[in-house]
C-alpha positions in Angstrom: 18.6 73.5 139.4 22.3 73.3 140.4 23.6 73.0 143.9 27.3 73.9 144.2 27.9 72.6 147.8 28.7 68.9 147.5 27.4 68.1 151.0 24.0 69.8 150.4 23.8 68.1 147.0 24.4 64.7 148.7 21.7 65.5 151.3 19.2 66.5 148.6 20.0 63.3 146.6 19.7 61.2 149.8 16.3 62.8 150.6 15.1 62.1 147.1 16.2 58.5 147.3 14.9 58.0 150.9 11.4 59.5 150.1 11.2 57.4 147.0 12.0 54.1 148.6 10.5 54.6 152.1 7.4 56.6 151.3 6.9 56.3 147.5 7.1 60.0 147.0 8.9 62.2 144.4 10.9 65.1 145.7 10.9 68.2 143.4 13.5 70.9 144.1 12.3 74.4 143.5 15.2 76.6 144.5 18.4 76.7 146.5 19.7 79.8 148.2 22.0 80.9 151.1 20.4 82.1 154.3 21.6 83.9 157.4 18.2 83.4 159.1 17.1 79.9 158.3 14.8 79.7 161.3 12.4 81.9 159.5 11.7 79.3 156.8 11.3 76.3 159.0 8.0 74.4 158.7 5.9 72.7 161.4 8.2 69.7 162.1 12.0 69.8 161.9 14.6 67.2 162.5 18.3 68.1 163.1 21.2 65.8 162.6 24.7 67.0 163.4 27.5 66.4 160.9 30.8 65.8 162.6 34.1 66.3 160.8 37.4 65.7 162.4 35.7 65.2 165.8 33.9 68.6 165.6 30.2 69.1 165.0 30.4 72.2 162.7 27.5 71.5 160.4 24.0 70.2 160.6 21.2 68.8 158.5 17.9 70.6 159.1 15.1 68.6 157.4 11.9 70.6 157.8 8.4 69.7 156.6 4.7 70.5 157.0 2.6 68.4 159.4 0.6 67.2 156.4 3.7 65.9 154.6 5.0 64.3 157.9 1.7 62.5 158.3 1.8 61.3 154.7 5.4 60.1 154.9 5.0 58.3 158.3 1.7 56.6 157.2 3.5 55.3 154.1 6.5 54.2 156.0 4.3 52.3 158.5 2.0 50.9 155.8 -1.0 52.6 157.4 -3.8 54.7 155.8 -3.5 57.5 158.3 -1.5 58.6 161.4 -2.0 61.4 163.9 0.1 64.4 163.0 -0.1 65.6 166.7 0.9 62.2 168.2 4.3 62.0 169.9 5.4 59.0 167.7 5.5 61.2 164.6 8.4 63.1 165.9 10.4 59.9 166.4 9.5 58.7 162.9 10.5 61.9 161.3 13.8 61.8 163.3 14.4 58.4 161.8 13.7 59.8 158.3 16.3 62.5 159.0 18.8 59.9 160.2 18.2 57.8 157.0 18.8 60.9 154.8 22.0 61.9 156.7 23.2 58.3 156.6 22.7 58.0 152.8 24.6 61.3 152.3 27.4 60.1 154.7 27.8 56.9 152.6 27.9 58.9 149.4 30.6 61.2 150.7 32.7 58.6 152.5 36.4 58.7 151.6 36.1 62.3 150.2 37.2 65.5 151.8 33.6 66.1 152.7 33.0 62.9 154.7 31.4 63.2 158.1 30.0 61.2 161.1 26.5 61.7 162.5 25.0 62.7 165.8 21.6 61.4 166.9 18.6 63.2 165.4 16.7 65.8 167.4 13.2 66.4 166.2 10.9 69.3 167.2 7.5 70.7 166.5 7.4 74.5 166.0 10.0 77.2 166.7 13.6 75.9 166.7 15.3 79.2 167.7 15.8 78.1 171.3 16.6 74.4 170.4 19.2 75.2 167.8 20.3 78.8 168.1 21.8 80.5 165.1 24.7 82.8 166.0 26.7 85.6 164.3 28.9 84.1 161.6 26.7 81.0 161.1 25.2 80.5 157.7 23.0 78.0 155.8 22.2 76.9 152.3 18.6 75.9 151.9 17.1 73.7 149.2 13.3 74.4 149.1 11.5 71.4 147.7 8.1 69.8 147.6 6.7 66.3 147.8 3.1 65.3 147.5 2.3 69.0 146.9 3.6 70.0 150.3 6.7 72.0 151.2 9.9 70.4 152.5 13.2 72.1 153.2 16.6 70.5 153.2 19.2 72.8 154.7 22.9 72.5 155.5 23.6 74.8 158.5 27.3 75.7 159.0 28.5 77.0 162.4 31.3 79.5 162.9 31.7 78.1 166.4 31.4 74.3 166.7 28.5 73.1 168.8 
């Protein structure tokens, strides 16, 4: 499947590399499509990392995954057999995963017109509409993937008005 947006392509490539090296998981991309309501497709745990270009945060990585996949990834990253999906530490670990994905994409796009800086990750459980509101004129491109048989979304949100 082809992704035309170079930043989203870099984010998907970075997620593939990060999941492979940190959690020994293969990422399979199923589809990529634009969305004007990306909140509807978010899974149980989502981490957001702002992408800053020319001093303005006008785009954001939204990495969203099921609780089961979050538990699998964090257990593998920590070298444990199992972790509590409801424990508070899982949100921090998934935030770090989002930071690693965004960091790899940042490195890949350095010294190109698409280069960016990063904000700190913000990771939530459940509904993100109040945490990161989507406004008129905003849009997103969403790559729907799976890893270990569980869904994962890698989305690039673009804001009409910088946050």
